C-alpha positions in Angstrom: 92.4 126.1 109.3 92.7 125.1 113.1 92.1 121.5 113.9 89.0 122.3 116.0 87.5 124.2 113.1 88.1 121.2 110.7 86.6 118.8 113.2 83.6 121.0 113.7 83.0 121.3 110.0 83.7 117.5 109.3 81.3 116.7 112.0 78.3 118.2 110.0 76.0 115.4 108.6 77.3 114.4 105.2 74.9 115.4 102.3 74.8 115.5 98.5 76.3 112.1 97.6 75.6 109.2 99.9 72.1 108.0 98.8 69.6 109.8 101.1 66.9 107.1 101.9 65.7 105.2 104.8 66.0 101.4 104.1 62.9 100.1 105.5 62.3 96.4 106.6 61.2 94.7 103.5 60.4 91.5 105.5 56.7 92.3 105.5 56.7 92.9 101.8 56.5 90.7 98.7 60.1 89.5 97.9 61.5 90.4 94.5 62.6 87.2 92.6 66.0 87.7 91.4 68.6 85.7 89.3 72.3 85.9 89.2 74.6 85.4 86.3 78.2 84.9 87.3 78.3 83.2 90.7 82.0 83.6 91.5 83.6 85.8 94.1 81.8 89.2 93.5 78.6 87.9 92.1 78.1 86.2 95.5 79.1 89.4 97.3 76.4 91.5 95.6 73.9 88.6 96.0 74.7 88.1 99.8 74.1 92.0 100.1 70.8 91.6 98.5 69.8 88.8 100.7 70.7 90.8 103.7 67.9 93.2 103.0 65.3 90.6 103.3 63.7 91.9 100.2 64.6 89.2 97.8 64.5 85.6 97.0 67.1 84.2 94.6 65.3 81.8 92.3 68.0 81.1 89.9 71.8 81.2 89.4 74.0 80.6 86.3 77.5 80.1 85.6 79.8 78.3 83.1 81.9 77.0 86.1 80.0 74.1 87.6 81.7 74.3 90.9 80.8 78.0 91.2 77.2 77.0 90.3 76.9 74.3 93.0 78.7 76.3 95.7 76.7 79.3 95.1 73.3 77.3 95.1 74.5 75.6 98.4 75.3 79.0 100.1 72.1 80.7 98.9 70.1 77.6 100.1 71.6 78.0 103.6 70.9 81.8 103.6 67.3 81.8 102.4 66.1 78.3 103.2 65.3 77.3 99.5 67.4 76.4 96.7 67.7 78.3 93.4 67.6 76.7 90.1 70.8 76.2 88.4 71.8 77.0 84.8 74.8 77.1 82.7 73.2 79.0 79.8 72.2 82.5 80.9 69.5 82.6 78.3 67.7 79.7 80.0 67.8 81.7 83.2 66.4 84.8 81.5 63.4 82.7 80.2 62.2 82.0 83.8 58.5 83.4 83.9 58.7 84.6 87.5 62.1 86.5 87.1 61.9 90.2 87.9 65.4 91.4 88.6 68.9 90.3 87.5 72.2 90.5 89.2 75.2 90.5 86.7 78.5 89.5 88.3 80.4 88.1 85.1 83.7 89.8 83.8 83.1 93.0 81.7 83.4 91.2 78.3 80.3 89.4 78.9 78.2 92.3 80.3 76.8 93.9 77.2 75.2 90.8 75.8 73.8 89.6 79.1 72.6 93.1 80.0 70.9 93.9 76.7 69.1 90.4 76.7 67.8 91.3 80.3 66.6 94.7 79.1 64.8 92.8 76.1 63.0 90.8 78.9 62.0 94.0 80.8 64.1 93.1 83.9 65.5 95.5 86.4 69.4 95.0 86.6 72.2 95.5 89.0 75.5 95.1 87.0 79.0 95.1 88.2 81.4 97.7 87.0 82.9 98.6 84.4 79.7 99.0 82.4 81.1 97.3 79.4 84.3 96.1 77.9 84.4 98.9 75.0 82.7 102.1 74.5 80.3 101.0 71.7 79.1 98.3 73.9 78.3 100.8 76.6 76.4 103.1 74.2 74.4 100.0 73.2 73.7 99.3 76.9 72.5 102.8 77.6 70.2 102.6 74.4 68.6 99.3 75.5 68.0 100.5 79.1 66.4 103.8 77.7 64.1 101.7 75.5 63.3 99.3 78.3 62.7 102.0 80.9 63.9 99.6 83.5 65.7 100.3 86.9 69.4 99.9 86.3 72.2 100.3 89.0 76.0 99.9 88.2 78.3 98.7 91.0 80.2 101.9 91.7 79.8 101.5 95.6 81.9 104.2 96.5 79.1 106.5 96.0 77.9 105.2 99.3 81.1 106.2 101.1 80.8 108.7 103.8 84.3 109.8 103.6 84.0 110.7 99.9 80.6 112.4 100.7 82.5 114.4 103.4 85.0 115.4 100.8 82.4 116.8 98.5 80.9 118.8 101.2 84.1 120.5 102.2 84.9 121.3 98.7 81.5 122.8 98.2 81.9 124.8 101.5 85.0 126.4 100.0 87.5 124.9 102.5 90.0 124.2 99.7 89.2 127.2 97.7 89.1 126.6 93.8 90.4 123.2 93.0 92.9 123.5 90.1 94.2 119.8 90.0 93.3 116.5 91.1 95.4 113.3 91.5 94.3 109.7 92.0 96.3 106.5 92.5 96.0 102.8 93.6 99.6 101.4 93.9 99.8 97.8 95.0 101.5 94.5 94.2 99.0 92.0 92.4 99.1 88.4 93.1 99.4 87.3 89.5 99.1 83.6 89.7 100.3 80.7 87.5 101.0 81.8 83.9 101.7 78.3 82.5 99.4 77.3 79.6 97.5 74.2 80.5 94.0 72.6 80.2 91.3 74.4 82.0 89.6 72.5 84.9 86.9 69.9 84.0 84.3 71.8 85.7 85.0 75.1 83.8 83.7 75.5 80.2 86.5 77.8 79.1 85.0 78.3 75.6 81.9 79.6 77.0 83.8 81.8 79.7 85.6 83.6 76.9 82.4 84.3 75.1 82.6 87.1 72.5 86.2 87.9 73.6 89.2 86.5 72.1 89.8 82.8 73.3 93.3 82.8 74.8 95.0 79.6 75.9 93.8 78.8 79.5 96.2 79.6 82.3 95.2 80.5 85.9 96.7 84.0 85.7 93.8 85.1 83.4 91.0 83.0 84.7 88.9 83.6 87.8 89.7 86.8 89.7 93.0 87.1 87.8 91.4 88.4 84.5 91.5 91.9 85.6 95.0 92.6 84.3 94.7 90.7 81.1 94.0 93.1 78.3 91.4 90.9 76.4 89.3 90.5 79.4 89.8 93.2 82.1 91.7 95.7 80.2 94.1 96.7 83.1 94.3 98.3 86.5 92.9 101.7 85.7 89.7 100.1 84.1 89.3 97.6 86.7 90.1 99.4 90.1 91.1 103.0 89.1 87.6 103.5 87.7 86.2 103.7 91.2 88.3 106.7 91.9 87.6 108.3 88.5 84.0 107.7 89.1 83.9 109.3 92.6 86.0 112.2 91.4 83.3 112.9 88.8 80.5 112.6 91.3 82.3 114.9 93.8 83.2 117.5 91.3 80.0 117.1 89.2 82.3 116.5 86.1 81.1 115.1 82.9 83.8 113.6 80.6 87.4 114.8 79.7 87.9 116.4 76.4 91.5 114.9 75.9 93.5 112.2 77.2 97.3 111.6 77.3 98.4 108.3 78.9 102.1 107.1 79.1 103.2 103.9 80.7 105.2 100.7 80.5 105.2 96.9 81.3 108.5 95.9 82.6 108.4 94.5 86.1 105.4 92.0 85.3 106.3 91.5 81.7 105.4 88.0 80.7 102.9 87.8 83.6 100.2 90.3 82.7 99.3 92.2 79.4 98.4 95.6 80.7 100.7 98.4 82.0 102.3 97.8 85.4 103.2 101.6 85.5 100.8 104.2 84.1 100.5 107.9 84.2 97.3 109.2 82.5 96.3 112.9 82.2 92.5 113.3 81.9 91.7 116.8 80.8 88.4 117.7 82.0 87.1 121.3 81.1 87.2 122.3 84.8 90.8 121.0 85.7 93.1 118.0 84.9 92.8 114.7 86.8 96.1 112.8 86.9 96.0 109.1 87.4 99.2 107.0 88.4 99.7 103.5 89.3 102.7 101.3 90.1 102.1 97.6 90.4 105.3 97.0 92.0 107.6 98.3 94.8 106.2 100.3 97.6 104.1 102.7 95.7 103.8 106.2 97.2 106.7 107.4 99.4 104.2 107.7 102.3 102.3 104.5 101.9 99.1 105.7 103.7 98.4 107.6 100.3 98.8 104.5 98.1 95.0 104.4 97.5 93.0 107.6 97.2 92.4 110.8 95.6 94.1 114.3 96.1 92.2 117.4 95.6 94.7 120.5 95.1 93.0 123.7 96.1 94.3 127.3 96.4 93.6 127.1 100.2 94.3 123.6 101.0 94.8 120.0 99.8 92.5 117.2 100.7 93.3 113.5 100.4 90.4 111.3 100.3 90.1 107.5 100.6 87.3 105.0 101.3 87.3 105.7 105.1 89.8 108.6 105.7 90.3 112.2 104.9 93.6 114.2 105.4 93.6 118.0 105.2 96.7 120.1 104.6 96.1 123.8 104.8 98.3 126.4 102.9 100.6 128.0 105.4 100.2 125.4 108.2 102.9 122.9 108.6 100.7 120.0 109.6 98.1 117.4 108.3 94.7 117.1 110.0 93.3 113.6 109.7 89.6 112.2 110.3 88.7 108.6 110.1 85.3 108.0 108.8 84.7 104.1 108.5 81.9 103.0 106.2 82.0 99.1 106.2 78.7 98.8 104.6 79.1 100.7 101.3 78.6 97.8 99.2 75.4 96.6 101.2 74.1 100.0 101.1 74.5 100.3 97.2 72.7 97.1 96.6 70.0 98.0 99.0 69.6 101.5 97.3 69.1 99.6 94.0 66.3 97.3 95.5 64.6 100.2 97.3 64.5 102.1 93.8 63.1 98.9 92.2 60.4 98.6 95.0 59.6 102.2 94.6 59.8 102.0 90.7 61.8 105.4 91.0 64.9 105.8 89.1 65.7 109.1 90.9 66.5 107.1 93.9 69.5 105.5 92.2 73.0 106.4 93.3 74.4 105.7 89.7 72.5 105.9 86.6 73.3 104.0 83.5 74.4 107.3 81.9 76.7 108.2 84.6 78.2 104.8 84.6 78.7 104.9 80.9 80.7 108.2 81.3 83.0 106.9 84.1 83.6 103.7 82.1 84.2 105.5 78.9 86.5 107.9 80.6 89.0 105.1 81.6 88.6 103.3 78.4 89.7 106.3 76.4 92.6 106.7 78.7 93.7 103.3 78.0 93.2 103.9 74.2 95.7 106.7 74.4 98.2 104.4 76.1 97.7 101.6 73.4 98.1 104.0 70.6 100.8 106.1 72.1 98.9 109.3 71.0 96.8 112.0 72.5 93.0 111.2 72.4 90.4 113.9 71.8 86.8 113.1 72.7 83.8 114.9 71.3 81.2 114.2 74.0 78.2 115.7 72.2 78.7 113.1 69.3 80.5 110.5 71.4 83.4 109.9 68.9 87.2 110.3 68.9 88.4 113.2 66.9 91.0 112.8 64.2 92.7 109.6 65.5 91.9 106.6 63.4 94.1 104.1 65.5 92.2 105.1 68.7 88.9 105.1 67.1 89.3 101.5 66.0 89.5 100.7 69.8 85.9 101.9 70.2 84.6 98.6 69.3 86.3 95.4 69.6 85.3 92.5 67.0 83.5 89.7 68.4 84.5 86.1 68.0 82.6 84.0 65.4 79.2 82.9 66.7 78.7 86.1 68.6 77.0 89.3 67.2 77.7 92.7 68.6 74.8 94.7 69.7 73.9 97.7 67.6 74.2 101.2 68.9 
């Protein structure tokens, strides 16, 4: 394909994935009364995005970190002119009579209990990814949302990326021919933090932060922001960050879930600092074609560092690399790469706005990411990690939602809760 042809095709308006809706000015309408559970870094990112629409009033915030609680209330008061109520216990927040919509920005080991409690209150919910810590929790969340009939959006904001939408369009146009293999990777060097066991800060209730998950000795390397590479809280890089690429690949290719998983990896370079693999190669066997995931949390990553973060679609006619804001096309028989930059700085804001517009319209069909879609993307990376932890191939029966003939892996479908916490029933 000649450069001019590619640019002409790439200039066609993107369709089919970025949510197609006009975001109206909500300022003239009644504002939705929302609450936030988990007011740290990303909880405030999504809440600030909601406030930018002019369609909401934050009436309450909740966190077991009292510094987070105060600083978030201070910031929200500056942004909207009124101060939200402050709670340490999320159940107290959920009991507010005027509450209509809930934002959940807590770590994933807390998602299921908070989400299901909100469903029982009939609240509409925006919840960060991954959907749940384990697969049975995810199933219980889907069941609760179906029973409640509420509007639910999960934080897969790359569904708002114009670059990934363009990738879908080019594939549908046949530019690549039949796609026989897909690769995805995010290589980077994480900042691990202080790994020394110590008393938690006086303002943080570590007991409550750990919640239903195992209570590990506190250390900054598994606390705020750093929990993502701790097995008991974040379950590693593929589940935390790689899930975005797996989700967007599923969306681009209209895939369901893989039928089998084979993951191999190691923890050598960062041993003693994290508890999930710093090196991972996972094969996700979708019926249509395999998706090969890899990550290295050390070194320089890919030989060509511009490809450290993104997805490769290998077709008979061409290979396409897609990332958040860039496409690179290599056509068979042509010794060159054609690159197109497609910036999309407001993907997160648009994803939150999409949810709020669907809530206002009371129309689930407007949502960019349904609860069922979020379950499938989340379960896909969880099953890949089950293969890694058990050192075995994991076969998945999608119809019955169970692991086939692998007792060790099946045990990982539902992690026991700590005393004092009751697992939700599927």
